[in-house]
N, C-alpha and C positions, 0 to 999 in steps of 0.2 A: 089074452087077458081081457076080461070084461070089467069095465069101470062103472060104478054106481054112484050117482051124485050123493046119495045118503051115506055113503062110506068113504067120502073124501075128507082127508084131514087138511091138506093144503093144496092150492092150485097156483103154481108159479109164485110161491111165497118167498120173499127175501128173508134170508137167515143171517144177515150181517149185522142186525141190530142186537142189542143186549138180550140174549137168551130168550127168544120169542117162543110162545106156545103156538101150536098150529092154529090156523084161522078157524077151523071147524072142530066141533066136539061130536063124536059119534055116540048116539044114544042106542045102545045095544038092545034095549027093550023094544024099540020101534024099528030100527034099521035092520036088525039081524033076525027077524022072525023066521025067515026061511032061507037066509043066506048061508049056503054051504052046509046044510043039514047033513051031519055025519061025515063031513069032509073037513080037512084042515083049511084054516085061513091064514093069510100072510099080510104083513105090512110091507108095502113096496114103496120106495122112495127113489125118484128119478131126478137128476140134475137137469134143470131147464135153462139156467144161465150159468155159464162156467164160473167156478170159483177163481178169483184172483187174490193174490196175497203177496205183499211186498217182501215178506220174510220167508215165504214158502214153508211155514211151520204151523199155520192155523189148522184146526180140525173142528168139525161140528159133530157132537155126540147127539144121536137121536135116541130118545127114551119114550117109552109108552107110559102114560100116567093113567090111573084109574081112580074114580071117585063115585060115591053114592049120590052125589048131587051134581047138577050141571055147572056149578061154579068152579069145579076142578081146583080144589085145594087138596092135592093128591093124598089119597089114603095109601096108595102103593105106587111104586115106580120101578120100571125094569129097563135097563139099557138094551137097545136093540142092535145098533151098529154105530161105527164112527166113519164119517165122510172126510177124507184127507184133503189137505190143502191142494189146490190146483185141479180139483175134480172137474172133468170135462162134460160138456153137454151130452146127455144120453147115458152117463154113468148111472148104473142101477144097483140099489142096495135092497136086499130082501131078508126078512126075518119072519119065521113061523110064529103064530100065536099058540099058546098052550091052553086048551079048553078049560082046564081046571087050574090055570096059573094064578099066581098071587094078584096080578093086575087085572087079568082078563075077566075075573069074576064080577067086576064092578059094572054097573049099568052105563056109566059115562066114561069114555076113554078119549084121550087126545094125545098128541105128540108134543114133546118138549125138545127144542133145539138149543143145545148148550155150546157156546164158542169157547175154544181154548186158544190162547195167545192173541185173540181179538183183533188181528190186523187184516181181516178179509175186507176187500174193497167192492167186490161183486159176488153174487151167488144167490140163486133161487132154486127151490125144489118143489115138486109136486109129490104128494104122498097119499096113498090109498090103502084101504083094507080090501083085499081081493081073495077070491077062491082059488084061481089058477094064475100062476106066474108065467110070464113070457121069458123063458130061460134059454131059448134057442139062439145060437149065434152063428152067423154065416162064417164058414171057413174057406180057405183057399182050396181049389179043386186038386191041385198037385198033378195036373195033366194038361196037355196041349192038344187042341184039335187042329189038324193040318189039312 
């Protein structure tokens, strides 16, 4: 997975405060001139600081917002995924973008992190727009060398 600074939404951003927007806004008019031409793009969010929750019932909904201006008073919003309570460091959440989607058509896009049940005490994420996702996971070999 190749990360581009112009396609970064959040870098170890805390999501325990009241429904934060991603730190960065992606300007698709500038950042995406040649990114993934003819190939699908994905939003990838990785937990960088484990979520802790006294009630084990909080979730964080991650939504993509689009706007025609960089002030992001969203003209359109689409829910991408929900991060569960007690998500561990390294947990990865992936959602494809739709080239002609309702949100993706706007020049400016960002992410909105919405808390449910609101008793998270820690939790940080990094989120990017990428062309290729790192989906390979190491598995046990199921054999012994003697």
